[in-house]
C-alpha positions as CSV (number, residue, x, y, z in Angstrom):
1,M,176.1,77.7,157.3
2,S,174.2,77.5,154.1
3,A,173.0,80.1,151.6
4,A,170.8,80.4,148.6
5,I,172.3,80.5,145.1
6,Q,170.7,82.6,142.3
7,I,171.7,82.1,138.7
8,N,170.1,84.9,136.6
9,D,170.1,84.8,132.7
10,V,173.6,83.3,132.6
11,T,175.2,82.6,129.2
12,K,178.6,81.1,128.4
13,R,180.4,81.1,125.1
14,Y,183.7,79.8,123.8
15,G,184.3,82.0,120.7
16,A,181.4,81.4,118.3
17,L,180.2,78.3,120.3
18,T,177.5,78.9,122.9
19,V,177.5,76.2,125.6
20,L,175.0,77.6,128.0
21,E,172.2,80.1,127.1
22,N,170.0,82.2,129.4
23,I,170.2,79.9,132.4
24,D,167.9,80.9,135.3
25,L,168.0,78.8,138.5
26,E,167.4,79.4,142.2
27,I,168.7,77.0,144.8
28,A,167.4,77.2,148.3
29,P,169.6,77.3,151.4
30,G,170.4,73.7,152.4
31,E,169.1,72.2,149.2
32,F,170.9,69.3,147.5
33,V,170.6,70.0,143.7
34,V,172.0,67.6,141.1
35,F,173.0,68.8,137.6
36,L,172.3,65.9,135.3
37,G,172.8,65.5,131.6
38,P,174.8,63.9,128.8
39,S,178.4,64.6,128.2
40,G,178.9,68.1,126.7
41,C,175.6,69.5,127.9
42,G,177.3,72.2,130.0
43,K,176.7,70.9,133.5
44,S,180.3,71.1,134.6
45,T,180.8,74.4,132.9
46,L,177.9,75.8,134.9
47,L,179.4,74.5,138.2
48,R,182.8,76.0,137.3
49,M,181.1,79.3,136.7
50,I,179.6,79.3,140.2
51,A,183.1,78.3,141.6
52,G,184.8,81.1,139.6
53,L,186.9,78.8,137.4
54,E,185.0,79.9,134.3
55,A,184.0,83.5,133.4
56,V,180.4,84.4,133.0
57,D,179.8,86.1,129.6
58,S,176.4,87.6,130.5
59,G,174.1,87.3,133.5
60,T,174.8,87.2,137.2
61,I,175.4,84.6,140.0
62,S,174.7,85.4,143.6
63,L,175.3,83.6,146.9
64,G,173.3,84.5,150.0
65,G,172.0,87.6,148.2
66,D,175.5,88.9,147.3
67,R,176.7,88.9,143.7
68,I,179.8,86.6,143.4
69,D,180.5,86.2,139.6
70,T,182.8,89.3,139.7
71,L,184.8,87.9,142.7
72,P,187.9,85.7,142.5
73,P,187.3,82.0,143.4
74,G,188.8,82.3,146.9
75,K,186.4,85.1,147.9
76,R,183.2,83.4,146.8
77,G,182.3,81.4,149.9
78,V,182.1,78.1,148.1
79,A,184.2,74.9,148.2
80,M,184.7,72.5,145.3
81,V,185.4,68.8,145.3
82,F,186.8,67.6,142.0
83,Q,186.8,64.3,140.2
84,S,190.5,64.0,141.0
85,Y,191.3,63.8,144.7
86,A,194.5,65.9,144.1
87,L,196.0,65.0,147.5
88,Y,199.6,65.9,148.2
89,P,201.4,62.5,148.6
90,H,204.0,63.8,151.0
91,M,201.5,65.2,153.4
92,T,199.4,63.4,156.0
93,V,195.6,63.4,155.9
94,S,195.6,66.1,158.5
95,Q,198.1,68.3,156.6
96,N,196.2,67.8,153.3
97,M,192.9,68.9,154.9
98,G,194.4,71.9,156.6
99,F,196.8,73.1,153.9
100,G,194.3,75.5,152.2
101,L,193.6,77.1,155.6
102,Q,197.3,77.5,156.3
103,N,197.8,79.3,153.0
104,I,195.2,82.0,153.9
105,G,196.6,82.5,157.4
106,V,194.1,80.8,159.6
107,A,195.5,80.3,163.1
108,P,197.0,76.8,163.8
109,R,194.6,76.3,166.7
110,D,191.6,77.0,164.4
111,I,193.0,74.7,161.7
112,D,193.4,71.9,164.1
113,R,189.9,72.4,165.4
114,R,188.3,72.4,162.0
115,V,190.3,69.4,160.7
116,K,189.4,67.3,163.7
117,A,185.7,68.3,163.5
118,A,185.6,67.5,159.7
119,A,187.4,64.2,160.3
120,E,184.8,63.2,163.0
121,T,182.0,64.1,160.6
122,L,183.5,61.9,157.9
123,E,184.5,59.2,160.2
124,I,188.2,59.4,159.2
125,A,189.6,60.7,162.5
126,H,191.7,57.5,162.8
127,L,193.4,58.2,159.5
128,L,194.7,61.7,160.2
129,D,198.3,60.7,160.5
130,R,198.3,58.5,157.4
131,K,199.6,59.6,154.0
132,P,197.4,59.1,150.8
133,A,199.4,56.1,149.6
134,K,198.0,54.2,152.7
135,L,194.4,55.0,151.9
136,S,191.7,53.3,149.8
137,G,190.0,55.2,147.0
138,G,186.9,55.8,149.2
139,Q,189.1,57.1,152.0
140,R,190.9,59.5,149.7
141,Q,187.6,60.8,148.4
142,R,186.6,61.5,152.0
143,V,189.8,63.4,152.6
144,A,189.0,65.5,149.5
145,I,185.6,66.2,150.9
146,G,187.1,67.0,154.3
147,R,189.4,69.6,152.7
148,A,186.2,71.3,151.4
149,I,184.4,71.1,154.8
150,V,187.2,72.8,156.8
151,K,186.7,75.9,154.7
152,E,183.2,76.2,156.3
153,P,181.8,77.4,153.0
154,Q,178.2,78.6,152.3
155,A,177.9,76.1,149.5
156,F,179.6,72.9,148.4
157,L,180.2,72.1,144.7
158,F,180.9,68.5,143.6
159,D,182.1,67.8,140.1
160,E,181.6,64.0,139.4
161,P,183.4,63.1,142.6
162,L,182.5,59.4,142.5
163,S,183.5,58.6,138.9
164,N,187.0,57.3,140.0
165,L,185.5,54.7,142.3
166,D,184.5,51.1,141.5
167,A,180.8,50.2,141.5
168,A,180.5,48.8,145.0
169,L,182.5,51.7,146.5
170,R,180.5,54.2,144.5
171,G,177.3,52.9,146.1
172,R,178.6,53.1,149.6
173,T,180.1,56.6,149.1
174,R,176.8,57.8,147.5
175,L,175.0,56.9,150.7
176,E,177.7,58.5,152.8
177,L,177.2,61.8,150.8
178,A,173.5,61.7,151.4
179,Q,174.1,61.2,155.2
180,L,176.7,64.0,155.1
181,H,174.2,66.4,153.6
182,Q,171.7,65.5,156.3
183,R,174.3,66.1,159.1
184,L,175.6,69.4,157.7
185,G,172.4,70.8,156.2
186,A,174.6,72.6,153.7
187,T,173.7,73.9,150.2
188,M,175.2,71.4,147.8
189,I,175.4,71.2,144.0
190,F,176.5,67.8,142.5
191,V,177.3,67.2,138.8
192,T,176.9,63.8,137.3
193,H,175.8,61.9,134.2
194,D,174.8,59.0,136.4
195,Q,171.0,59.0,137.0
196,V,171.2,56.6,140.0
197,E,173.4,59.2,141.8
198,A,170.9,61.9,140.8
199,M,167.9,59.9,142.0
200,T,169.6,58.9,145.3
201,L,171.1,62.2,146.3
202,A,169.0,65.0,145.0
203,D,166.3,67.1,146.6
204,R,165.9,68.5,143.1
205,I,167.3,67.5,139.7
206,V,168.2,70.0,137.0
207,I,168.5,68.3,133.6
208,L,170.6,70.1,131.1
209,N,170.5,69.6,127.4
210,E,171.5,71.6,124.3
211,R,172.6,74.7,126.2
212,R,169.5,75.0,128.4
213,I,167.6,73.5,131.3
214,E,165.3,70.8,129.9
215,Q,163.5,70.2,133.2
216,M,163.9,70.6,136.9
217,G,162.0,69.0,139.7
218,A,162.1,66.3,142.5
219,P,163.5,63.0,141.4
220,M,160.3,61.1,141.2
221,E,158.5,64.0,139.5
222,I,161.2,63.9,136.8
223,Y,160.9,60.1,136.5
224,Q,157.1,59.8,136.5
225,R,156.2,63.0,134.7
226,P,159.1,63.9,132.2
227,A,158.5,67.2,130.5
228,T,160.0,66.1,127.2
229,K,160.9,63.0,125.2
230,F,164.6,63.7,125.9
231,V,164.0,63.5,129.6
232,A,161.9,60.4,129.3
233,Q,164.7,58.7,127.3
234,F,167.5,59.9,129.5
235,V,166.1,59.2,132.9
236,G,165.2,55.6,133.7
237,T,166.9,52.2,133.2
238,P,165.9,50.5,131.0
239,A,164.9,53.5,128.9
240,M,161.2,54.2,128.2
241,S,159.8,52.4,125.1
242,F,158.4,54.7,122.3
243,L,155.7,53.6,119.9
244,P,154.6,55.6,116.8
245,V,151.0,56.8,116.9
246,S,148.9,56.8,113.7
247,G,145.6,58.0,115.0
248,I,144.0,59.7,118.1
249,E,140.4,59.5,119.2
250,D,139.0,61.5,122.1
251,G,137.0,59.9,124.8
252,A,135.5,60.7,128.2
253,R,138.3,58.8,130.1
254,G,141.1,59.9,127.9
255,V,142.3,59.5,124.3
256,T,142.5,56.1,122.5
257,L,145.4,55.7,120.2
258,D,146.0,53.7,117.1
259,V,149.6,52.4,117.6
260,A,151.6,50.5,115.1
261,G,152.4,47.1,116.5
262,A,150.0,47.5,119.5
263,G,146.7,48.2,117.9
264,R,144.1,50.3,119.8
265,V,145.5,51.5,123.1
266,E,143.3,53.2,125.7
267,T,144.9,55.9,127.9
268,G,144.0,58.1,130.8
269,V,145.6,61.1,129.1
270,H,143.5,64.1,128.0
271,L,145.0,66.2,125.2
272,P,144.4,69.9,124.6
273,A,142.8,71.1,121.5
274,T,146.1,72.6,120.4
275,F,147.9,69.3,120.5
276,A,149.7,68.6,117.1
277,R,148.5,65.1,116.3
278,E,150.9,64.4,113.4
279,N,153.9,62.3,114.3
280,A,152.9,61.8,117.9
281,S,154.3,58.9,119.9
282,L,153.4,56.8,122.9
283,G,155.8,56.3,125.8
284,I,155.7,53.4,128.2
285,R,158.0,52.5,131.0
286,A,158.8,48.8,131.6
287,E,157.1,48.7,135.0
288,D,153.9,50.2,133.5
289,A,153.4,47.2,131.2
290,K,152.9,43.6,132.4
291,V,153.1,40.1,131.0
292,L,149.6,38.7,130.9
293,T,148.7,35.1,131.9
294,P,148.3,32.6,129.0
295,G,144.9,33.0,127.4
296,E,144.5,36.7,128.2
297,D,144.1,39.0,125.3
298,G,146.8,41.6,124.8
299,V,149.6,42.9,122.6
300,P,151.9,40.2,121.2
301,L,155.6,40.5,122.0
302,R,158.3,38.3,120.6
303,V,160.9,37.9,123.3
304,K,164.6,38.4,122.4
305,V,166.4,38.6,125.7
306,V,165.4,38.2,129.4
307,E,167.5,40.2,131.9
308,R,167.2,38.6,135.3
309,L,168.0,40.8,138.2
310,G,166.8,38.6,141.1
311,D,163.9,40.6,142.4
312,R,162.7,41.4,138.9
313,A,163.3,40.6,135.3
314,F,163.3,42.8,132.2
315,I,162.0,41.2,129.0
316,Y,163.3,42.7,125.8
317,G,161.3,42.0,122.7
318,T,159.7,43.3,119.5
319,L,156.1,44.1,118.6
320,S,154.5,42.8,115.5
321,D,155.8,45.8,113.5
322,G,159.4,45.2,114.7
323,T,159.4,48.1,117.2
324,D,161.6,47.3,120.3
325,F,159.8,47.1,123.6
326,V,160.8,46.4,127.2
327,V,158.4,45.0,129.9
328,E,159.1,44.2,133.6
329,D,158.2,40.8,135.0
330,A,158.6,39.1,138.4
331,G,162.0,37.9,139.4
332,R,160.9,34.3,139.1
333,S,159.6,34.9,135.6
334,T,159.5,31.7,133.4
335,V,159.5,33.7,130.1
336,A,162.4,32.7,127.8
337,A,164.0,34.0,124.7
338,G,162.1,33.0,121.5
339,Q,158.7,32.9,123.2
340,E,155.8,35.0,122.2
341,V,153.9,36.5,125.2
342,R,151.0,38.9,125.5
343,I,151.4,42.2,127.3
344,G,149.0,44.9,128.7
345,F,149.5,48.5,129.7
346,D,148.4,50.7,132.6
347,P,146.3,53.4,130.9
348,D,147.0,56.0,133.7
349,A,150.8,55.5,133.5
350,L,151.2,56.2,129.7
351,H,152.9,59.2,128.2
352,I,152.0,60.9,124.9
353,F,154.6,63.1,123.1
354,D,153.9,65.5,120.3
355,S,156.2,66.0,117.3
356,A,158.2,68.5,119.2
357,G,158.8,66.1,122.0
358,R,156.6,67.8,124.6
359,A,155.0,65.3,127.0
360,Y,151.4,64.9,128.2
361,H,150.4,62.7,131.1
362,H,147.4,61.5,133.0
363,T,146.0,64.1,135.4
364,E,144.6,63.0,138.7
365,G,140.9,63.5,139.0
366,A,140.5,64.3,135.3
């Protein structure tokens, strides 16, 4: 069973410090939403308010059309999976998963049925008689998730549940979570500061920054059309390169920019008449620039470091004015540190930011 979650004009304060302000968000039944943002942005606080572990100072939270922010945690119809597994070491996997149900008086037969069903879903049925000390980190995390599943909640809340796992296990568990969501069809909210987790798992990403929602949308929408400079900097590895703009000239195809270190740059971006042209900047992702063949005319880049990843390489260098820039090249790139190469840009993949950080992009058909 899954249900919609509505967060209406929610604010959270700790004394004089406001950590979340006027948050409005609606999550559809069965949707997997990821709260993404830097440390201290309020993403875990918002999750804890939904769970009932933090009080709401103003606004309302509803689940399935019923207001829940006035209810105690156990009455809200949600189940939370924490960063810490918090398993009882003296209990078996089966006992750990069923303990919460036992505490609220669920019949032993129903507990056994729910535990076995959750164990099958998580592929840990063969571990039910083991104790936590005999489990790997990934297996312990699955037990913690199973403890949430047996509650048969209307929504699952995950607070950075993969952060205790090593890199390889994180990758595997991330895929398992995505498959679990497909099997259960449940409403899920997942908190992370890891953009790979967000891009892999989310139907929709909610980016939080400075007490508010900076942008929300599908993963590739967030990546390809960031609403602000903050989002463009935060989402994507390596980060988007930013170049200062000293002049803007309108054209039929889009504006042409005078860019320090890159000269005249043609774009496919049309700017509104209200665009504040002072202190604008140009944003370029590494894959939207390319290393040109010798003899082609382009922007000179002095190479500092080449990061080789097998299927591709990232070339880190500086433009003629000293601005740092990153360009993607083929995995078999022969570019080496100390070289000067020429680079070119895809006009329709460029981003222009005004002085307030608002983004403008190419519009299809414009």
